[in-house]
C-alpha positions, 0 to 999 in steps of 0.5 A: 456935190457927190452923193453922200454914199459915194463921198463916204466911200472915197473918204473911207478909202482916203482914211485907209490909205492915210494909215498905210506906210509910205512903202505901201502908198505914195503920199502923192496918191493921197493928195490926188484923192483928196483933191479929187474928192474936193473937185467932185464936191465942188469944194476948194482943193489943197494940192492943185491936182484937179484942173477945169475950164474957168468961167473966163475960158482958161484951163486952170487948177480948180479952186484952191484952199490956200493958194499961197501954201499950195507950192509948199504942200506940193514940195513936201510931197515931191510934186512940181510947183503948180505954175510949172504944172499949169504951163504943161497942162495948158500947153497940152490942151488943144484949145488954149482959151474958150469963150466964156459961154463955152466954158460955162457950157463945159462946167454945166456939162460936168455938173450935169454929169455929177448930178446924173451919174453920181447923185449930186444935188441940183441945188448945189450947182455953181453954173 
């Protein structure tokens, strides 16, 4: 959902970072950037680093590419298992569960922000 120029910039940054040595850049940072790009584009993420309110009202990881592989990928980068992060993230949210209507409102606000600030395309809305 991010405009093409912004997506190209993020992807260019990611490509540059991928060619850096492990001493120069943390592989975790690559994972966070990859997932951030996916989240902004509203595509499934690989590592589960991006969270959002589900339409059911829970603060959860954004949609995953392959949920059965996410912990393997996270482990390779020295990241905690997703369930552990989920527990920590949800215990830190002031609202444990939102109504479905409130969750849809938050997702709509996020998409409005992406459209207004980042040049996202209106026809790609998910809510």
